C-alpha positions in Angstrom: 0.0 0.0 0.0 1.3 3.4 -0.9 0.7 6.6 1.0 1.0 8.8 -2.1 -1.9 11.0 -3.2 -3.2 12.5 -6.4 -4.2 16.1 -5.7 -6.8 17.8 -7.8 -7.6 21.5 -7.6 -11.2 22.4 -8.3 -12.7 25.9 -8.6 -16.1 25.5 -6.9 -19.1 27.8 -6.9 -22.3 27.2 -4.8 -24.9 29.1 -2.9 -23.9 27.4 0.4 -20.6 26.5 2.0 -17.7 25.8 -0.3 -16.1 23.8 2.5 -19.1 21.6 2.9 -19.4 21.1 -0.9 -15.7 20.1 -1.0 -16.2 17.6 1.7 -19.3 16.2 -0.1 -17.3 15.8 -3.4 -14.4 14.1 -1.6 -16.8 11.6 0.0 -19.0 11.0 -3.0 -16.0 10.5 -5.3 -14.3 8.0 -3.1 -15.9 5.8 -0.3 -19.1 7.6 0.6 -22.7 8.1 -0.6 -25.8 10.0 0.5 -26.1 7.9 3.7 -23.9 6.1 6.2 -22.7 2.6 5.1 -21.9 -0.3 7.3 -19.0 -1.3 5.1 -17.3 2.2 5.2 -15.0 1.3 8.0 -12.1 3.3 9.3 -9.8 0.8 7.4 -11.7 1.4 4.1 -11.5 5.2 4.6 -7.8 5.1 5.4 -7.2 3.1 2.2 -9.4 4.8 -0.3 -11.2 7.9 1.1 -10.4 11.3 -0.5 -9.8 14.2 1.8 -10.0 18.0 1.5 -6.5 19.5 2.0 -7.2 23.2 1.5 -9.9 25.7 0.6 -8.8 29.1 -0.7 -11.8 31.6 -0.8 -12.4 33.6 -3.9 -14.7 36.7 -4.4 -18.3 35.6 -4.6 -20.3 35.7 -7.9 -23.5 37.7 -8.1 -24.9 35.4 -10.8 -24.6 31.6 -11.0 -22.4 29.9 -13.4 -25.0 27.1 -14.0 -28.8 27.9 -14.1 -30.1 28.1 -10.5 -33.1 29.4 -8.7 -31.1 30.0 -5.6 -30.6 33.7 -4.6 -27.1 35.1 -4.8 -24.4 35.8 -4.0 -22.7 32.5 -4.9 -19.7 31.5 -2.9 -16.5 30.5 -4.7 -13.2 28.9 -3.7 -10.3 26.9 -5.0 -10.3 23.5 -3.3 -7.5 20.9 -3.3 -8.8 17.3 -2.8 -6.3 14.5 -2.3 -7.2 11.1 -3.6 -5.2 8.1 -2.5 -3.0 6.7 -5.3 -4.0 3.3 -4.0 -7.6 3.9 -5.0 -6.9 5.1 -8.6 -3.6 3.7 -9.7 -2.0 5.2 -12.8 -4.7 4.7 -15.4 -6.0 7.8 -17.0 -9.5 6.4 -17.5 -9.6 5.8 -13.7 -8.3 9.3 -13.0 -11.0 10.9 -15.2 -13.8 8.7 -13.8 -13.0 9.2 -10.1 -11.7 12.8 -10.0 -13.6 14.4 -12.9 -16.5 12.5 -14.4 -18.8 12.4 -11.4 -18.0 15.8 -9.9 -20.1 17.8 -12.3 -23.2 15.9 -11.3 -23.1 16.9 -7.7 -26.3 18.5 -6.5 -26.0 22.1 -5.2 -23.2 23.3 -7.5 -23.5 26.4 -9.6 -20.0 26.0 -11.0 -17.1 23.6 -10.9 -13.9 23.6 -13.0 -10.9 21.3 -12.8 -7.9 23.6 -12.5 -4.9 21.3 -12.1 -3.7 17.7 -11.4 -0.7 17.2 -9.1 0.4 13.7 -9.9 2.8 11.5 -7.8 6.0 10.1 -9.2 4.2 6.8 -10.0 2.6 8.5 -13.0 6.0 8.9 -14.7 5.3 5.3 -15.9 3.5 6.9 -18.9 5.6 7.1 -22.1 5.5 10.9 -22.6 6.8 12.5 -25.8 8.9 10.3 -28.1 10.4 13.4 -29.9 9.4 16.5 -27.9 11.4 19.7 -28.3 14.8 18.3 -28.9 13.6 15.5 -31.3 11.5 18.0 -33.3 14.6 20.2 -33.8 16.6 17.2 -34.8 14.0 16.1 -37.4 13.8 19.5 -38.9 17.5 20.3 -38.7 16.9 23.6 -36.9 19.3 24.1 -34.0 18.5 27.5 -32.5 15.9 29.5 -34.4 12.1 29.0 -34.1 10.8 26.3 -36.4 8.7 27.9 -39.1 5.8 25.9 -40.3 2.8 26.2 -42.7 -0.4 24.5 -43.3 -2.1 23.4 -46.6 -4.6 26.0 -47.7 -7.4 25.8 -48.7 -8.0 23.3 -45.9 -10.3 21.1 -47.8 -11.0 20.6 -51.5 -7.5 20.1 -53.0 -6.8 16.9 -54.9 -3.6 15.0 -54.0 -1.9 16.5 -57.0 -3.0 20.0 -56.1 -1.7 19.5 -52.6 1.6 18.3 -53.9 1.9 21.5 -55.8 1.3 23.6 -52.7 3.9 21.4 -50.9 6.5 22.1 -53.6 5.8 25.9 -53.3 6.2 25.8 -49.5 9.4 23.7 -49.7 10.8 26.3 -52.1 9.6 29.0 -49.8 11.9 27.7 -47.0 9.6 26.3 -44.4 10.7 23.6 -41.9 7.4 21.8 -41.4 4.1 21.5 -43.3 0.9 19.9 -42.0 -2.5 18.8 -43.2 -5.3 20.9 -41.8 -6.9 19.1 -38.8 -10.0 18.6 -41.0 -8.1 16.6 -43.5 -8.0 12.9 -42.8 -9.2 10.4 -45.4 -11.8 12.1 -47.7 -13.0 10.5 -50.9 -11.5 13.2 -53.2 -8.1 13.0 -51.5 -7.5 9.7 -49.7 -4.6 9.5 -47.3 -2.7 7.0 -49.4 -3.0 9.1 -52.5 -1.8 12.2 -50.7 1.2 10.3 -49.3 2.0 9.0 -52.8 1.8 12.5 -54.3 3.5 14.4 -51.5 6.5 12.3 -50.4 8.2 12.4 -53.9 8.1 16.2 -53.6 9.6 16.1 -50.2 12.3 13.7 -51.3 13.1 15.7 -54.5 13.5 18.9 -52.5 15.8 17.1 -50.0 17.9 15.7 -52.8 18.2 19.1 -54.5 18.9 21.3 -51.4 19.9 18.9 -48.6 17.0 20.3 -46.5 14.3 17.7 -45.6 11.0 19.4 -44.9 8.8 17.5 -42.5 5.2 16.8 -43.6 2.6 15.8 -41.0 -0.3 13.8 -42.5 -3.7 13.7 -40.8 -4.2 10.0 -39.8 -6.8 10.4 -37.0 -9.5 7.7 -36.8 -11.9 6.5 -34.2 -10.8 2.9 -35.1 -7.3 2.4 -33.7 -6.5 -0.3 -36.2 -7.3 2.0 -39.2 -5.3 4.7 -37.6 -2.3 2.4 -37.3 -2.7 1.3 -40.9 -2.5 4.9 -41.9 0.5 5.5 -39.6 2.3 2.6 -41.1 1.6 3.7 -44.7 3.1 7.1 -43.9 6.1 5.8 -42.0 6.9 3.0 -44.5 7.1 5.7 -47.3 9.5 7.9 -45.5 7.0 10.2 -43.7 8.1 11.4 -40.3 5.1 13.1 -38.7 1.3 12.9 -38.2 -1.4 15.3 -37.2 -3.5 13.8 -34.4 -6.9 15.2 -33.4 -6.5 14.2 -29.7 -10.1 14.8 -28.6 -11.5 12.9 -31.5 -9.4 9.8 -31.0 -9.6 9.9 -27.2 -7.1 8.7 -24.6 -7.4 5.0 -25.6 -6.7 5.8 -29.2 -3.7 8.0 -28.3 -2.2 5.4 -25.9 -2.6 2.7 -28.6 -0.9 4.9 -31.2 1.9 6.2 -29.0 3.1 2.7 -28.0 3.5 1.7 -31.6 4.4 5.0 -33.2 7.4 5.8 -35.4 6.2 9.3 -36.2 6.4 12.6 -34.5 2.9 13.2 -33.2 1.5 16.8 -33.8 -1.5 17.3 -31.5 -4.4 19.4 -32.6 -6.7 20.2 -29.6 -9.9 21.0 -31.6 -12.8 20.3 -29.2 -10.9 21.6 -26.2 -13.0 24.8 -26.4 -16.1 22.7 -25.6 -14.4 21.9 -22.3 -13.1 25.3 -21.4 -15.0 28.3 -22.8 -17.5 28.6 -19.9 -15.4 29.8 -16.9 -17.6 28.0 -14.4 -17.3 24.6 -16.1 -14.8 22.2 -17.7 -11.1 22.0 -17.4 -8.3 24.5 -17.3 -5.7 23.9 -19.9 -3.1 23.4 -17.2 -4.9 20.2 -16.1 -5.9 19.1 -19.6 -2.5 19.3 -21.2 -0.7 17.2 -18.6 -2.7 14.1 -19.5 -2.0 14.3 -23.3 1.7 15.0 -22.6 1.9 11.8 -20.4 0.2 9.9 -23.2 2.9 11.0 -25.7 2.1 14.1 -27.8 5.3 15.5 -29.3 4.0 18.9 -30.5 1.0 20.8 -29.0 -1.0 23.5 -30.8 -2.0 26.2 -28.4 -3.1 29.2 -30.5 -1.2 32.5 -30.2 -1.1 36.2 -29.6 -4.0 38.0 -31.4 -5.4 34.7 -32.5 -8.2 34.5 -35.0 -10.2 32.5 -32.5 -11.9 33.5 -29.2 -9.0 32.8 -26.8 -7.6 35.9 -25.0 -3.8 36.5 -25.2 -3.5 35.8 -21.4 -4.9 32.3 -21.9 -2.4 31.6 -24.7 0.5 32.8 -22.5 -0.6 30.6 -19.6 -0.9 27.6 -22.0 2.6 28.2 -23.4 4.1 28.2 -19.9 2.0 25.2 -19.0 3.4 23.0 -21.8 6.9 24.3 -21.1 6.8 23.4 -17.4 8.1 19.8 -16.7 5.8 17.3 -15.1 8.5 14.9 -14.1 11.5 15.9 -16.3 12.5 18.2 -19.1 12.0 15.4 -21.6 8.2 15.4 -21.0 7.8 18.8 -22.5 6.2 18.9 -26.0 7.1 21.5 -28.6 4.7 24.4 -28.2 3.1 25.3 -31.6 2.1 28.9 -31.9 -0.7 29.2 -34.4 -4.1 30.7 -35.4 -3.8 33.8 -37.5 -0.1 34.2 -37.1 1.8 36.2 -39.7 4.9 37.6 -38.0 3.4 40.8 -36.5 2.9 38.9 -33.3 6.5 37.6 -33.1 8.0 40.3 -30.8 5.2 40.2 -28.3 5.2 36.4 -28.4 8.9 36.3 -27.7 8.6 38.8 -24.8 5.7 37.1 -23.1 6.8 33.5 -23.4 10.1 33.9 -21.6 12.2 35.0 -24.6 12.5 31.4 -25.8 12.9 30.3 -29.4 11.9 26.7 -28.5 8.7 26.8 -30.5 7.1 26.2 -33.8 5.5 29.2 -35.4 2.7 28.1 -37.8 1.5 30.4 -40.5 -1.4 29.6 -42.8 -2.9 32.7 -44.4 0.1 34.7 -43.0 2.3 32.8 -45.5 -0.1 31.9 -48.4 -1.7 35.4 -48.3 1.4 37.5 -48.3 1.2 40.1 -51.1 4.6 39.1 -52.5 3.9 35.3 -52.4 4.5 32.4 -50.1 8.3 32.7 -50.1 8.0 36.3 -49.1 5.6 35.3 -46.4 8.1 32.9 -44.9 10.9 35.5 -45.1 8.7 38.1 -43.4 8.1 35.7 -40.5 11.8 34.9 -40.2 12.6 38.6 -40.3 10.0 39.3 -37.5 11.6 36.6 -35.3 15.1 38.0 -36.0 13.8 41.3 -34.8 12.4 39.7 -31.6 15.6 37.9 -30.8 17.8 40.9 -31.5 15.6 43.3 -29.4 14.6 45.3 -32.5 11.1 46.7 -33.2 9.2 45.4 -36.2 9.1 48.9 -37.7 12.9 49.2 -37.5 13.4 45.7 -39.0 11.0 46.5 -41.8 13.0 49.5 -42.8 15.5 47.2 -44.4 13.3 44.1 -44.9 10.9 44.5 -47.8 8.9 41.3 -47.1 8.2 42.3 -43.5 7.4 45.8 -44.6 4.8 44.5 -47.1 3.3 42.2 -44.3 3.0 45.2 -41.9 1.4 47.3 -44.6 -1.2 44.5 -45.3 -2.0 43.3 -41.8 -0.7 46.1 -39.7 
C-alpha cells in the first residue's frame, strides 16, 4: 500500500458553504454516498477515502455559473482534494472517472472547474513524448531558431496532385514543417494513401536538391485504432516522419494505442478543447488538460497564439505556453509548443517577450504565408525577419525599414 496522493484542484461555486461542498465531493467520489454505510469502516477510509486538504476563498459571484433558482451571492473557492494513489492507480480512465466525471453531477453546485492535477511520481510510468522539443529540432535540422511551419490552404477541396503543388511551393519558400489541416483525414476526393504517394516524392526531391528535408505531417486520425495504425504505417513506410492527431476525436485510448506503436512525431491538434473550457464555471483549465495528453505522448502541441483569430484571450495563450513548457517529471516530458491561429509575424516580438524569450517553439502560419502580397516565399521570409527582430531586441518597424517582405506584411496586416 502506498501513502501517495493524487491532488486535484477544483474551482467550486455554490450558494452554500464551499467547505461543505468540497467535503461532499471528496466523500461522493471515493468511499461515501448519501447515507452512512456499514462497510465504510475506518480501514476502508484510510485506504481509499479522499480528503480535502485546502480551501482558498475567492470573491463571490452575483450570478450563478449554472442555471439556478437560488438567490445570490454564490460562494467561490479553489479547493484541493487528495485522492489516495492506491484507489486510482496510474490509469487515465480511472483518474478521469474518479476525479472528474462524477464531480459535475453533484447537487448544489452552480459551478465547478478542474484547475490542475498534481500527480505523484508513479505517474511517470506513462511514455510521454517520443520526440518533444529536442527531437523536433533534430528532425527539422533547426538548431536554435524557431521552427517555421505552414499548413495546406485551402484546408479542404484540393486533390492529392493540387496538394503536392502547394507542398512544392512551401518547400521552395523555405519552411521547416508542413501539415495537413486538422479537418483533412481520409476524404474520398483526397484519400490519405493518394496524398502520401503524391507528396512524399516532392519532399524527397527537395531534400535531394537542397539537402533540406522538410517534415510533412499527415492527418491520420480515426476512431478505429487499427485503421489509424494502418494509416500510420503507410506514412512511415514511405518515409514520412510526422502525423497530425486530433486528440479529442481519437480519445485517450486511441492516443495510448498509437503512441506505444508510433514511429512518427505526433503533432497534437486540440480541436474540441473549447467545448471543455469556454465557460469559466465549467470544464477543465488547460493546465490540467494538457498534462494528460503529454503523459500519453504528444510531441508537439498546438496552443493558439497572440492576437489569434479565435476567441481565446492572449493571457490564456501565454498561460498555455508556460504550462506546456513546465516539466511534469522531467525536461523530456515537454512537447514542442506550436504557436498558431492567424499568425503572420506581426505577433512575433510580443510572443517572444511574453513567453520567456525562448525560441523553442514552432511558429505556424497559414494565411500569413499563403496570403502575403509578394507570395508564399516572401511570407516565410517576413516571419523569419520578424523573429530575428524579436531575438535581436529590434522593433518590427525598425526591422521592416530594411526588410521589404516584413514591410509588405505590416502594410497589409498592420
